[in-house]
N, C-alpha and C positions, 0 to 999 in steps of 0.2 A: 286306515286312511293314509294316503300318501300326501306329503306336503304339496301345497299349491305353489310350485316353483316358478310358474309363469305369471304370478300375481305379485304386485309390489309390497304387499303386507308381509312383514317378517319381524321376528324377534332376533335382535342382535345381542349375542352373548359375549361378554368380555371375559375370556378365560384367564387372562392375567389377573383380573380383579378377584376371581375365585381363588386363585393360587395365593394371592397376597392376603386375602381374608383368612385363609388357613394359617399362614405364617403369623399374622397378627394375633390370632387366638393362641397359638403356641407361646408367644411372648407373654400374653396375658396370664396364662396358667402358670408358666414358669416352673414346670415340674415334669418329670419323666412319666409320660402316659401315652398310650397308643391312641392315635386319631383314626377313627373309622368313619368314613364319609357316608352320610345318609343320602343315597341317590334314588330313593323310591319316587314313585309318581313322575317318572321321566326326569329325575333330578330336579324336582320341584318345577317342572316345566322348562328347564334349561337344556335338556337333552342328556340322558344318562350316559350314552356311549361316548360322546365327545368330552363331557365333563370328567368321566372316570379316567379316560385316557390322559387328559391333561394334568390330573392331580395324582396319578398313580405313584409317583416317587415321593409325594408329600404325606401319604397316609399308609397305615398298616393293614387296612381292610375296608370293606364296604358293607353297608346295611341296605336292605331292600324290604319291600312290603310282602312280596309273595314269590312263589316258585317261578312264575313266568318271568318276572323281572330279573331274577337271578340267572335263569337260563339265557336271557338276552345278554347279560354281561359276560358270561362265560363264552357265548358264541362270538363275541367281539374281542376276545383275547384277554379278558381279565383273569389273572391267575391267583391273585391274592385272596385271602379269606373273604367269604361273603356270608353274612348272617341274615337269614330270613326272619324278620321280626314278628311275623304272625304264624300261627300253626298252619300247616299244609294238610291237604287231603291225605289221610293215612296210607291209602293205596299207592300214593305217589312217592313213598319214601325211597324207593329204589332209584328214582331219577335224582333226587337230592344227593343221595350217597354216591352214586356213580359220578356226579359232577363235583364231588368233594365240597358240597355246600354245608353250612352249619344251620341246623334247624332249631327252631324254638319249640320247647315243650311247654304247652300252656296248662296242662293238667295231667293227673295220673290216668284218668279215663282215656284221654287221647293217646297217651303213651302205651297203654295196654292194647289199644286198637292197632297201633303201629307194630307192636310186637307180633301181631298175627300176620304181618305182610313182609317177612324178612327172608323168604325162601330164595329170592334172587338178589339178595343184598350182601355186599362185602361189609359185614358188621364192624370189622376192625376200622373202617373208615366212616362209621356213623358217629358224627360229632354233633353235640347239641348243647344249648344253653337253656336253663330253666327260667321261665318268666314268673316273676312274683307280682301279684296284684296287691300292691301296698295301699291302694286307695283310688286308683284310676277307674276301676270297675269294669274293665273290658275283658281281658283274659289274664290268666296266671293263677298260680297257687297262692293260698292264703295262710297256710299253716306249715310249721316245721315238719310235722308228721308227713304231710303230703310230699314235700320236697325230698325228704329222706326215703320215702317209699319209691319215688322215681329213681333216685340214685341206686337203691337196692335192685330194682328191676333192670336198670342199665347194666349193673355188674353181672346180673344173671344172664342177660342176652349178649353181653360183650360190647355194648355201645359205650362211647366215651363222653362222660360228663366233664365238659371243660369250661363251663361258664354259667353264671346266674346274673339276672338283671331285673331292673324295674324301671318304671317310667313315671316321672313326676307330673302331676296335674296342674300345679300352680307355681312352678319355679319362675314364671315370668310375671308374677303379681307382687304388689307391695307387701301384702300380708304373708307372713312366714308360717302361720299356724298349721295349715294343711301340709305344707312342704315338710316341716319338721316332724309331723305325725307320720308321714309316709317314710321319711328317712329312718325314723326309729323302728317302724315295723319291718322295713327291709333289713336293717342292721341286725335286728333280733333273729330273723329267719336265717340270715347268713351265719350268725354266731352259733346257731343250733344245728348246722349241717354236720353230718358224719365226717365230711372232709371238705376242705376249701378247694374250689376249682382254680384253674389258671386265671380265669377272668371273672372279676366281680365289677359290675358297672351299673351306674344309675343316671349318669349325666347326659341329658340332652343339651342342645345349645344353650337354653335358658339357664339350666343349672350350672353349666360350665362358665357362663358369663357372670352371673350374680351370686353364685355359691361355689366358687372355684375350689374352696377347701374340701368340697365333697367329691371332687373328681377322683376316680379310682384307677383301675387298670386300663379302662377304655373310655374315651370321650366320643360319644356318638354325635358328630357334628353335622347339623342339618341347616336350618334356616339362615343362621348367621354366616355360613360358608358362602351363601349367595349374595351377601351384603344386605341382608334384611334383619331388622331388629325383631327378635321373637315376641317381644311385648308390644309391638307396634309403636305407640307413642306413650305408653304407660311408664316405662322405666328408661332412663337415659343410658345409652351405651357407654361403658367405661373406657373404650378405645375406639379408634376410627375404623369404619368398615366402608367398603365401596360397593354400591349396588351394581350387580353384574348384568342385568337385563334391561334392554331398551326395546320398545315396540314402535315400529315406524311403518308408514305407508306413503301413499301419494294421492294427489287429487286426480281423479279419472274423469271428472265432468264438472264444469262451472257454468252457471247461468244466473241471470237476474230474474227474480219473480216480482210481480207487482203487489202492491198493498191489497190485502184480501185473499191472495193466493195461499193455498195450504201445501204442506209438505208431510209425507209419511203416512203410515197406516193410521186410520182413525181420524185423519185430518186434524190432529191435535194442535199442530203449530200453524198459526195463521199470521202472515206477515202484516205488520201495522204500517209498513212503508216499503218502498222498493228495496229489495234485499238480494245481495249476491249469495248464492248457495253453492257450496262445493260438495261433491260426493266422494266418499272414501270407501275403498273395498275392504271393510271389516264389519263383522256383526256378531250377533250372539252365538252363531255356530262356530265362531273363532274364539269364543270366551269373552267377547266384549259385550257384557250382559245388557239386557233391556233397560235396567235401572240406571244406565249411564247417560240417559237423556238429560240434558242440561249441564253436563260436565264439560270441561274445556279440553281441547287439543291445542297443539302449537303449530302455527304456520308462519314461517318467516320470523321466528322469534316472538310472535304475538299470540295471545290466547284467542281461540275461536270457539264459541259454544256449539255443542251438539244440539241441533234443533230437530223436532219431530222424533218419532219413536225410532229406537235402534231396530233395524231389520235383521233378518238372518244373515245377510251377506254384505250389507252396506249401512253406512251412516251418512247423514247430511249435516253440514256445518255452515254457520253463518260467517262469511268472510268480510274483512274490512276493505278489501279491494279485489279487483279481478286478477287472479294468478293464472299462469299457464298450466295446462294439463301436465302432470308429472312433477309438480311442486311437492316437495317433501312435507309430510304431515307426521308429527311426533305425538304419539299417544302416551308413551312412558319414556322419559329421558329428558335430555337437555336440548334446547335450541336457543342460541343466543344467550341472553341473560335469564331466560325463563327455564324452569324445570318442573316436570311432573313426575313424582316418585310413585313407586308401588304403594307406599303408605297413603299417599294422597288419594289414589284410586280406591284403596281399601276403606278409607274413612268415608268417602262419598257413598260407597255401597253399604256401609255399616257392617263390614266384615273384617277379616284379617289378611295380612299380606300373603300368607301361605296360599289362601284360596285364589287370590288374583292371579298368581303365576301358574298355579296348578291347573286353572281352568283354560289356559291357552291351549287350544285344540291342536291336534296333529297336523291339520292342514295349514297352520301358520308355519311357514318355513323358518328354521333356525339357521342363523348365519353366525359364524364364529370368528372372533378377532382376538388378537393378543393385547390390543389397546382399545379404548373407547372410540366408538364411531361418532362423528359429529355431523 
């Protein structure tokens, strides 16, 4: 889907904020470790190509979810290491190796399948990290024996074992019991390897923030890089971060309805008095989900409630006075003394800030600035 460039709805990305968030994290950790930026899911909705280009000098590598995301980065000139965090289709191993990508080995069975598809592969450039399932329950090895069997097979076929990692399930929660259990299991498997690889890593944003003593050779920096607290509002950030994304649009229609008139599908909103209604071109097809009915947006520094159901392409809001067509509407960000944060939206939806930004669809144009737009 192409961005709707002729529509006033856009996500404004402050690249300078992302850069500064990386620098602040480095100061927080205060140790020598490589930062690998997690730019999966279109850089958490911020735009993978532009974000990667803007932070290239600040990081040592990048992490993505799948092969296609890695191909996109390479096609846009990223030459630094790229780790694909999930297992790829075994038959596609030649693509990953030819592009000098680092693949994740999630199991011995998967690796055996890959070994059957190496006829057109320059195996000397086949680099991989073993994923350990220390308690997340998705993918990864669970025993020392399986990890060492993968290493043995790699030696047999000539592939390069240069990393091992895990992912914590509860690093952003107050209780440390599960976190410590996972850490112990991961450390035990690493200690039992026939040899240590170049990279041992377990820290996502949350672990790096609240368990910085566990940061090893690589920090996989994701949510916090974009100025978002990985715990939402559960744990307080130990240092300052700046939210990088704003979501803005404009009024495209303004009218007054009479008492008793309805607005939107299902006629759920019925005015109890003469009401000024503004229409804004954003809807659930853009990632502004239907459950945002009743939430506020900002117009002229004031809060205006969303009335009626959120449609696929438009929302309607109640205005305090008649504004001209083209008046700015802020859905996420600052306007005057008022602010709506990603966490505000997440709390209203009953979800997490990750989901809010990742749901912004491709038809929402991304606009990039080095300073915050007001």
